[in-house]
C-alpha positions in Angstrom: 3.9 -36.5 -13.4 5.2 -33.5 -11.9 7.4 -33.4 -15.2 4.5 -33.5 -17.3 2.2 -30.9 -15.6 5.1 -28.4 -15.5 5.7 -28.7 -19.4 1.9 -28.6 -19.8 2.0 -25.5 -17.8 4.7 -24.5 -20.1 3.1 -25.0 -23.2 -0.1 -22.9 -22.4 2.1 -20.2 -21.5 3.3 -20.5 -24.9 0.4 -20.9 -26.5 -1.2 -17.5 -24.8 2.2 -15.7 -25.3 3.6 -16.7 -28.8 5.7 -13.8 -29.3 7.7 -13.7 -26.0 7.5 -17.4 -26.5 8.9 -17.4 -29.8 12.0 -14.7 -28.3 12.4 -17.1 -25.8 13.1 -20.0 -28.2 15.1 -17.9 -30.9 17.5 -16.6 -28.2 18.3 -20.2 -27.0 18.6 -21.7 -30.2 21.6 -19.3 -31.0 22.7 -19.4 -28.0 23.3 -23.5 -28.7 24.2 -22.5 -32.2 27.1 -20.0 -31.7 28.0 -21.7 -28.6 27.2 -18.4 -26.7 25.1 -20.0 -24.1 28.6 -21.2 -22.7 31.2 -18.8 -24.0 31.2 -14.8 -24.8 30.4 -13.9 -28.2 33.0 -10.9 -28.2 35.6 -13.9 -28.2 33.7 -15.7 -31.2 34.7 -14.7 -34.7 31.0 -14.1 -35.7 31.3 -10.8 -33.0 32.5 -8.7 -36.0 30.3 -10.1 -38.5 27.2 -9.7 -36.7 27.2 -7.3 -33.5 25.5 -4.1 -34.2 27.1 0.1 -33.7 28.4 2.8 -35.5 31.5 0.9 -36.9 29.1 -1.6 -38.3 26.9 0.9 -40.2 29.8 2.8 -41.3 31.7 -0.4 -43.2 28.1 -1.3 -44.5 27.3 -3.8 -42.4 23.5 -3.0 -42.5 22.0 -6.4 -41.4 23.7 -6.1 -37.9 21.1 -4.2 -36.2 19.1 -7.6 -37.0 21.6 -10.4 -36.6 22.9 -8.2 -33.3 19.5 -8.5 -32.0 19.6 -12.8 -31.3 23.3 -13.0 -29.7 23.8 -12.2 -26.1 27.4 -11.0 -25.2 28.2 -13.1 -22.1 26.5 -16.3 -20.6 25.3 -15.0 -17.8 23.3 -12.3 -19.0 20.8 -15.1 -20.2 19.0 -15.9 -16.9 18.7 -12.4 -16.9 17.2 -11.1 -20.2 14.4 -13.8 -20.3 13.2 -12.9 -17.1 13.2 -9.0 -18.2 11.2 -10.8 -21.1 8.6 -10.5 -18.0 7.6 -7.3 -19.3 7.1 -8.2 -22.7 4.9 -11.2 -22.1 2.7 -8.8 -19.9 2.4 -6.2 -22.3 1.3 -9.2 -25.0 -1.1 -10.7 -22.6 -2.6 -6.8 -22.2 -2.7 -5.8 -25.7 -1.6 -8.7 -27.9 1.1 -10.4 -29.7 1.1 -8.1 -33.1 1.5 -4.8 -30.7 4.2 -6.5 -27.9 5.9 -7.8 -31.3 6.3 -4.2 -32.7 7.1 -2.8 -29.8 10.3 -5.2 -29.5 11.3 -5.0 -33.2 10.7 -1.0 -33.4 12.0 -0.2 -30.0 15.4 -2.4 -30.8 16.0 -1.0 -34.3 14.8 2.5 -33.3 17.3 2.5 -29.8 20.4 1.0 -31.8 19.9 3.5 -34.8 19.1 6.3 -32.5 22.2 5.7 -30.7 25.0 5.5 -33.5 23.7 8.5 -34.9 23.8 10.3 -31.6 27.4 9.0 -31.5 28.6 10.1 -34.9 27.2 13.5 -34.2 28.9 13.8 -30.6 32.2 12.3 -31.8 33.2 15.9 -34.0 33.0 17.5 -30.4 36.2 17.0 -28.0 34.6 14.1 -25.6 36.6 10.9 -25.2 33.6 9.4 -24.1 31.8 10.1 -27.4 34.8 9.4 -29.6 35.2 5.9 -27.2 31.8 4.6 -27.9 31.1 5.9 -32.1 33.9 2.8 -31.9 32.1 0.7 -29.9 30.3 -2.4 -30.6 27.3 -4.5 -29.2 25.1 -7.4 -29.1 21.8 -8.3 -27.6 18.3 -8.0 -27.4 18.4 -5.6 -24.2 17.0 -2.1 -25.8 14.1 -4.2 -27.0 13.3 -5.9 -24.0 13.9 -2.1 -21.9 11.0 -1.0 -24.7 8.9 -3.6 -23.9 8.9 -3.0 -20.0 8.8 0.2 -20.4 5.6 0.1 -22.5 4.2 -2.2 -19.9 4.7 0.0 -17.0 2.6 2.1 -18.9 -0.3 -0.2 -18.8 0.1 -0.4 -15.0 -2.9 1.5 -12.5 -2.5 4.8 -10.8 -0.5 4.8 -8.8 1.4 2.4 -9.8 2.7 3.3 -12.6 4.2 6.9 -12.1 6.0 4.7 -9.1 7.4 2.3 -11.7 8.0 4.7 -14.0 10.1 6.5 -11.4 12.1 3.5 -10.7 13.2 3.0 -14.6 14.0 6.4 -15.0 16.1 6.7 -12.3 17.8 3.5 -12.7 18.4 4.0 -16.5 19.9 7.5 -15.8 22.0 6.7 -13.1 24.0 3.8 -14.8 24.0 5.5 -18.2 25.6 8.8 -16.4 28.5 6.9 -14.5 28.9 3.4 -16.4 27.8 4.8 -19.9 28.7 2.3 -22.1 26.8 2.0 -25.7 24.5 -0.5 -24.4 23.4 2.2 -21.1 23.0 4.9 -23.3 20.6 2.3 -26.2 18.7 1.6 -22.6 18.0 5.4 -21.7 17.0 6.1 -25.8 14.8 2.9 -25.2 12.7 4.5 -22.5 13.2 8.1 -24.5 10.8 6.6 -27.4 8.2 4.8 -25.1 7.5 8.4 -23.5 7.7 10.2 -26.8 5.3 7.4 -27.9 2.5 7.4 -25.1 3.2 10.1 -22.7 2.6 7.6 -19.8 4.8 9.3 -17.2 3.2 12.7 -16.4 4.1 13.6 -12.8 2.5 17.2 -12.7 -0.6 17.3 -11.0 -0.1 13.9 -8.7 -1.1 13.9 -5.2 0.9 15.1 -1.9 1.4 11.3 -1.4 3.1 10.6 -4.9 5.5 13.7 -5.3 6.7 12.3 -1.5 7.1 9.1 -3.3 9.1 10.3 -6.2 11.2 12.4 -4.2 12.2 9.2 -1.6 13.1 7.2 -4.8 15.0 9.4 -6.2 17.1 10.2 -3.2 17.5 6.6 -2.6 18.9 6.1 -5.8 21.7 8.9 -5.7 22.6 7.5 -2.0 22.8 3.9 -3.7 25.2 5.5 -6.1 27.6 5.8 -3.0 27.8 2.5 -2.1 28.0 1.3 -6.7 31.1 3.9 -6.6 33.1 2.9 -4.0 32.9 -1.0 -5.1 33.2 0.1 -8.9 35.1 1.8 -11.4 33.0 4.7 -13.1 33.3 4.8 -17.1 30.4 7.7 -17.8 30.0 10.5 -20.2 31.7 13.2 -17.5 35.1 10.5 -17.3 36.2 7.7 -15.7 37.6 7.1 -12.3 39.3 3.9 -10.0 36.7 2.9 -7.2 36.6 5.5 -4.2 38.9 5.1 -1.4 38.0 5.1 2.2 36.8 2.6 4.7 33.5 0.8 4.8 32.4 2.6 7.9 32.5 6.1 5.9 30.5 4.6 3.2 27.7 3.0 6.0 27.5 6.2 7.5 26.8 7.8 4.7 24.2 5.3 3.3 22.5 5.7 7.3 22.2 9.4 6.4 20.8 9.0 3.2 18.0 6.8 4.3 17.0 8.9 7.6 16.7 11.9 5.2 15.3 9.9 2.7 12.4 8.7 5.2 11.8 12.2 6.2 10.9 13.4 2.8 8.6 9.7 2.6 6.7 11.4 5.8 7.0 14.6 4.2 9.2 16.7 7.1 10.0 19.7 6.5 13.9 19.7 7.7 14.2 16.9 5.5 13.4 18.7 2.3 15.5 22.0 3.7 18.9 20.1 4.4 18.3 18.4 0.7 17.9 21.8 -1.2 20.5 23.3 1.3 22.9 20.6 -0.1 21.8 21.1 -3.8 22.5 24.7 -4.0 25.9 23.6 -2.5 26.3 21.0 -5.6 25.2 24.0 -7.9 28.0 26.1 -6.3 30.5 23.7 -7.2 29.4 23.2 -11.0 30.0 26.6 -11.3 33.8 26.0 -9.4 34.4 23.6 -11.4 33.4 24.9 -14.8 35.5 27.9 -13.9 38.3 25.5 -12.9 38.0 23.7 -16.4 37.7 27.1 -18.7 40.6 28.3 -17.1 42.6 25.8 -17.9 41.5 25.2 -21.1 42.1 29.2 -22.4 45.5 28.8 -20.9 44.8 30.7 -17.9 46.4 28.5 -15.1 49.8 27.5 -15.8 51.0 24.0 -15.6 49.1 21.0 -15.5 46.1 20.3 -12.8 45.4 16.4 -12.2 42.0 16.7 -11.1 40.0 13.3 -11.1 36.3 15.6 -11.8 34.1 12.7 -13.3 32.3 11.7 -9.8 32.4 14.9 -8.6 30.8 16.7 -11.7 28.1 13.7 -12.3 27.3 13.6 -8.6 26.7 17.2 -8.4 24.5 17.4 -11.7 22.3 14.7 -10.2 21.7 16.3 -6.8 20.9 20.0 -8.5 18.2 18.0 -10.5 16.9 16.6 -7.4 17.2 19.7 -5.8 15.0 21.8 -9.3 12.0 19.0 -8.4 12.1 19.2 -4.5 11.9 23.2 -5.0 8.6 22.4 -7.6 6.6 20.3 -5.0 8.1 22.4 -1.9 4.2 22.6 -1.0 4.4 18.3 -0.1 7.1 18.4 2.4 5.0 20.9 5.2 4.0 17.7 7.6 3.2 18.1 10.9 2.3 14.5 12.3 0.8 15.5 15.7 -0.8 18.9 14.6 -5.3 18.5 14.3 -6.3 17.2 11.3 -9.6 19.1 11.5 -10.6 22.7 11.8 -9.9 24.0 15.8 -10.6 23.5 17.8 -11.1 20.0 17.9 -14.5 18.7 19.5 -14.4 16.8 22.5 -16.6 13.4 23.2 -19.9 15.7 24.3 -19.6 17.7 21.0 -19.4 14.6 18.8 -22.2 13.4 20.8 -24.4 16.3 20.6 -23.7 15.6 16.6 -25.0 12.5 16.4 -28.3 13.6 18.6 -28.8 16.3 16.3 -28.1 14.8 12.6 -27.8 10.9 13.3 -25.2 8.5 12.5 -24.9 4.8 11.3 -24.9 1.3 13.6 -21.3 1.7 14.1 -21.3 6.1 15.2 -21.5 5.4 19.0 -18.7 3.5 19.0 -16.8 6.9 18.2 -17.5 7.9 21.3 -15.5 5.5 23.1 -11.8 6.3 25.0 -8.9 6.1 22.5 -10.7 8.0 19.5 -9.7 11.1 18.4 -11.7 14.3 15.8 -11.3 15.9 13.1 -14.1 18.9 12.1 -14.6 19.9 8.8 -17.6 22.2 9.6 -20.1 20.1 10.9 -18.7 17.3 9.4 -16.5 15.2 12.1 -14.2 11.9 11.5 -13.2 9.7 14.1 -10.3 8.1 14.2 -7.0 6.8 15.6 -3.5 7.4 15.0 -1.2 3.8 14.4 1.5 3.1 13.1 1.3 6.0 11.0 -2.2 5.2 9.9 -5.0 7.6 10.6 -7.6 4.9 10.9 -11.1 6.4 10.9 -14.2 4.0 12.1 -17.2 3.8 9.6 -18.5 6.4 7.9 -18.4 10.7 9.1 -20.7 12.1 11.3 -22.6 15.4 10.4 -25.0 16.4 8.0 -25.6 14.1 5.2 -25.3 16.3 2.4 -21.4 17.4 4.4 -20.0 13.7 4.2 -19.0 13.6 1.1 -16.9 16.7 1.6 -15.9 15.8 4.9 -14.2 12.0 3.8 -12.1 14.2 1.1 -11.0 16.8 3.7 -10.1 14.5 5.5 -8.4 12.7 3.0 -6.0 15.4 2.2 -5.5 16.7 6.0 -4.5 12.8 7.0 -1.9 12.6 3.8 -0.5 15.9 4.4 0.5 15.0 7.9 2.4 12.5 6.4 -0.1 9.4 7.7 -2.1 7.3 5.6 -5.6 8.0 5.8 -8.2 4.5 5.7 -11.8 4.0 6.8 -12.5 0.7 8.8 -16.0 -1.2 8.9 -17.0 2.3 6.1 -20.2 2.2 3.9 -21.0 2.4 0.0 -21.4 6.2 0.5 -18.4 6.9 2.2 -16.7 4.4 -0.5 -18.3 6.7 -3.3 -16.7 9.4 -2.0 -13.6 8.9 -2.1 -11.0 10.3 -4.4 -10.4 7.9 -8.1 -7.9 4.9 -7.6 -8.8 4.0 -3.9 -9.0 0.4 -3.2 -12.2 -1.4 -1.1 -12.2 -4.2 0.2 -15.6 -6.1 2.6 -14.3 -6.5 5.9 -17.4 -7.2 7.4 -21.8 -8.0 6.7 -23.5 -5.3 9.0 -26.3 -7.9 10.3 -29.8 -5.3 10.5 -33.2 -7.1 11.5 -36.4 -4.8 10.9 -38.3 -4.2 13.7 -41.5 -3.4 12.7 -44.2 -6.3 12.6 -41.7 -8.4 13.6 -43.1 -11.6 14.6 -41.6 -14.9 15.7 -44.0 -17.4 14.0 -43.1 -19.8 10.9 -40.3 -22.7 11.0 -37.7 -20.0 10.2 -37.8 -19.0 13.8 -38.3 -22.1 15.8 -34.9 -21.9 17.1 -35.7 -18.6 18.8 -39.0 -19.2 19.4 -38.2 -22.7 21.1 -35.9 -20.6 23.4 -38.2 -18.2 24.9 -40.7 -21.0 25.6 -38.5 -22.7 27.6 -37.4 -19.7 29.3 -40.6 -18.9 30.4 -41.2 -22.9 31.3 -37.9 -22.8 33.6 -38.6 -19.4 35.3 -36.0 -16.8 33.8 -37.0 -13.6 34.1 -35.7 -10.6 31.0 -34.9 -6.9 32.1 -33.6 -4.4 30.0 -32.4 -1.1 31.9 -29.0 0.8 32.2 -26.0 -0.4 34.3 -25.9 2.5 36.3 -29.8 1.5 37.6 -28.6 -2.0 38.4 -28.2 -3.3 42.3 -24.2 -3.8 43.6 -24.7 -7.4 43.6 -26.1 -7.5 39.9 -22.5 -4.8 38.7 -20.3 -7.4 40.4 -22.5 -10.1 38.6 -21.2 -8.7 35.2 -18.1 -7.8 35.9 -17.4 -11.6 37.3 -19.0 -13.0 34.2 -16.9 -10.7 32.2 -13.4 -11.8 34.3 -14.3 -15.1 33.8 -14.7 -15.2 30.4 -11.5 -12.9 29.3 -9.4 -14.7 31.9 -10.0 -17.8 29.8 -8.9 -15.9 26.3 -5.4 -15.7 26.9 -5.4 -11.6 25.3 -7.3 -8.7 26.9 -10.7 -8.0 25.7 -10.4 -6.4 22.4 -11.3 -2.5 21.5 -12.3 -0.1 18.2 -15.8 -1.7 17.8 -15.9 -4.0 20.7 -16.6 -3.0 24.0 -16.1 -3.8 27.6 -18.4 -3.1 30.8 -16.6 0.4 30.6 -18.6 1.6 27.7 -21.7 -0.6 29.0 -21.7 1.7 32.1 -22.4 5.2 29.3 -26.1 5.9 30.4 -27.2 6.0 26.8 -26.0 2.2 26.6 -28.5 -0.1 27.7 -28.5 -3.7 28.8 -30.7 -6.5 29.0 -30.3 -9.7 31.6 -31.7 -13.1 31.9 -32.2 -13.4 35.3 -32.8 -17.3 36.9 -35.2 -18.0 39.3 -32.6 -17.7 41.9 -31.3 -14.1 41.0 -28.5 -14.6 39.4 -27.5 -13.6 36.4 -27.4 -15.9 33.6 -26.4 -13.8 30.6 -26.5 -10.1 29.6 -25.9 -7.7 26.6 -25.5 -4.2 26.1 -27.1 -2.1 23.5 -25.8 0.8 21.6 -28.0 3.5 19.9 -28.4 4.4 17.1 -29.5 7.9 16.2 -31.7 9.1 13.3 -32.8 12.8 12.8 -34.5 13.8 16.0 -33.8 10.4 18.2 -32.8 6.9 19.0 -33.9 5.1 15.9 -32.5 1.8 16.8 -29.8 -0.5 18.7 -26.6 -1.8 17.8 -25.6 -4.9 19.9 -22.0 -4.8 21.5 -21.1 -6.9 24.6 -22.6 -10.3 24.8 -21.8 -12.6 27.5 -22.8 -15.7 29.6 -22.1 -17.5 32.5 -20.9 -21.2 32.3 -23.4 -23.7 33.7 -26.5 -21.0 33.2 -29.5 -21.0 31.0 -28.4 -23.0 27.9 -30.0 -21.1 25.0 -29.3 -17.5 27.2 -28.3 -15.6 24.0 -31.2 -16.7 21.7 -33.1 -15.9 24.7 -31.5 -12.6 25.4 -31.7 -11.0 21.6 -35.4 -12.4 20.7 -36.7 -10.7 24.0 -34.7 -7.3 23.3 -35.9 -7.3 19.5 -39.8 -7.9 21.1 -38.8 -4.8 23.5 -37.3 -2.7 20.9 -40.5 -3.1 18.2 -42.7 -2.3 21.2 -40.9 1.1 21.8 -41.1 1.8 18.1 -37.4 1.1 16.8 -37.0 0.7 13.6 -33.7 -1.8 13.2 -32.0 -3.7 15.6 -28.2 -4.6 14.5 -26.6 -7.5 15.6 -23.2 -5.8 14.3 -20.8 -7.3 12.1 -18.7 -9.8 13.0 -15.0 -9.1 12.6 -12.7 -10.8 10.4 -15.7 -13.1 10.3 -16.3 -12.0 6.3 -15.8 -15.2 3.6 -13.1 -13.6 0.8 -12.9 -15.3 -3.0 -9.2 -16.4 -3.6 -8.2 -13.3 -5.1 -8.7 -10.8 -2.8 -5.5 -10.0 -2.3 -3.3 -9.0 0.3 -5.6 -7.2 2.5 -7.8 -10.2 2.7 -5.1 -12.8 3.1 -3.9 -10.4 6.4 -7.6 -10.8 7.6 -7.8 -14.7 7.4 -4.8 -15.4 9.2 -6.2 -13.0 12.0 -9.1 -15.0 11.8 -8.0 -18.4 12.1 -5.3 -17.4 15.3 -8.5 -15.4 17.0 -11.0 -17.5 16.1 -10.5 -20.2 18.8 -9.9 -17.5 21.6 -12.7 -15.2 20.5 -15.4 -17.2 17.7 -16.2 -14.7 15.4 -16.9 -17.0 13.1 -19.3 -19.2 14.6 -20.6 -15.8 16.2 -21.5 -14.8 12.7 -23.2 -17.8 12.2 -25.1 -17.9 15.2 -26.7 -14.5 14.6 -28.0 -15.9 11.3 -30.6 -17.5 13.2 -32.8 -13.9 13.5 -32.8 -14.0 9.8 -31.3 -10.5 9.4 -30.3 -8.3 5.9 -27.2 -7.8 5.5 -25.6 -4.4 5.0 -21.5 -4.1 3.6 -18.8 -3.1 5.5 -15.8 -2.2 3.6 -12.3 -1.5 4.4 -10.7 2.0 2.5 -7.6 2.6 1.5 -5.4 4.2 -1.3 -3.4 1.3 -2.6 -1.7 -2.1 -1.6 1.3 0.0 -0.1 -0.4 0.8 2.3 -1.4 -2.7 3.8 1.6 -3.6 5.9 0.9 -0.1 7.7 -2.7 -0.7 8.0 -2.6 -4.5 9.2 -0.2 -3.5 12.0 -2.9 -0.2 12.6 -6.2 -3.0 12.9 -4.2 -4.8 15.1 -3.2 -2.5 17.9 -6.3 -0.8 17.5 -7.9 -4.4 17.8 -5.9 -5.3 21.2 -4.6 -2.2 22.4 -3.3 -3.5 25.2 -1.7 -6.9 24.7 1.6 -7.5 25.2 4.2 -8.7 22.6 4.3 -11.8 24.8 0.2 -12.4 24.6 1.0 -12.0 21.0 3.3 -14.9 20.5 1.6 -17.0 23.0 -1.5 -16.7 20.5 1.0 -17.2 17.4 0.3 -14.2 15.9 3.9 -12.2 14.6 3.1 -8.6 15.0 4.4 -6.4 12.4 5.6 -3.0 14.2 6.6 -0.7 11.5 7.9 3.2 12.8 5.4 6.2 13.7 
């Protein structure tokens, strides 16, 4: 059964990608017929007849660019090439079989013929490498595969397109400079052909983040050379050399230094930029010195013979100088000050944020931006409330301030955060913020804000039966509803609320959550109201806290925060408290009542992506503790309308840091032992 299912899947892929499948079949068939699947083709008598290269063309074997394509030089390359054909498969999937076949055939023939022409011209120079490669023969479809891979990269969405191009160009360039065989020259020309056709590699005008990422990849590639030259001799166009002598300790230390400096570049640190520019300048001076030495030897200005192996030195200096030129061109990207204020100075305090809220209004979560642990970035009248967590500038909700300034505030915050080396993102933001973000940002639904419109609210009809029943039962059992402020309650009532909360927290194994979930400390604010359910004996059976929703000119509604009940108290106490609160708010003239969006309770489609997988996993772990899904279902009893809340982020590369930032924002006081007890593997990248 399993074998038949696998066969069906392979057949389905072959029908969808006929050109790629045909090439795989041809390669394998020729490998079997020629014994190339188990023995090197170079050892076969067929090699000189079918292999392509300048000698074959000079000898009149014009067919070799075609025949050499379907042979593979050594058996271990078969799986490598078949995996590499994934690029052709993606190209065929996106643009069709004719386009994919044209790229492969045209790229293969073009790279092979251009390499022969280039070596024919270079062989006239006193250049040993060119003269040696001009006599070489080669087989294999790798130039065409590289062309298809490059063409597939050009179809990727931004910013992945530029990142993939950077990696591909870095790999083929480094391999060519240090090991430069005929095949490596063909790969460089294959990439150049695609760049000449579609010109999708356009690093100019890219974001600061992408400039830093390119620098990071380039420096890591140059650092990798240190390890490769230690392990392998080089045979590049600048000459040959034996493996570098020295201990593994030297290589390990050099690699560690390169990684530290490269990480500094990725984060936009100025010190890393200065170090590498100085190092590049030293390499430029070394190139000048090498040129003088070579010129002096060539002119006979130095008597005798100087036995110098300069191939690695020359190649390394050239690559570092090129990298330094790039760093100088994008020098503005390396001025990050991670602890500097993200907005205009002076930075607003909590009272300034509250003043702005009262003046221009906000959303259902805006009052949460006044809680402890928030930082603020001001841009004119606009304010963004955020937390710095795990290298992320984690903004909560929509920006504050006049409505007509909020789009500019969003863009300014993103720019300042990126300049500081932080990953900006917005949690539980609305559609207006999503529309204001730069092109290419991703979004995913993290919650549905549940809103009850209060004008004309009546608990009549079958749909409101559960709420109406709880109100009637409370009246029969002598329950009392009271809407007040925590500071106005007696010491005895406050102690009861504290005892209920402590009992609730003690049963969970994790501390109370933060960020968008408050505690009694936040409920004690004079502008926050508490709803109490008092039993005939004077006991508090349950309580709620309500956060103000400001509109222009005053409070226009209330957002539910705390929900706590006493064990053994009145059964439907939550329905009673919310229903009674809704009636009271409606009578006061409030417009809306938000029951909040339960975090981690949104249902995602199967293809929602990595951040949805993270939220599902967190939800599964924390559901027995906090009951987000059951809370979401409970709120449906009040028949709310829904407003979508999004997590907004640049792209999938930020998701690891964002996941760690959200975990720490919601559970700022949880210990590693508590996370382990809950089964949560917390990822904590370096800040």
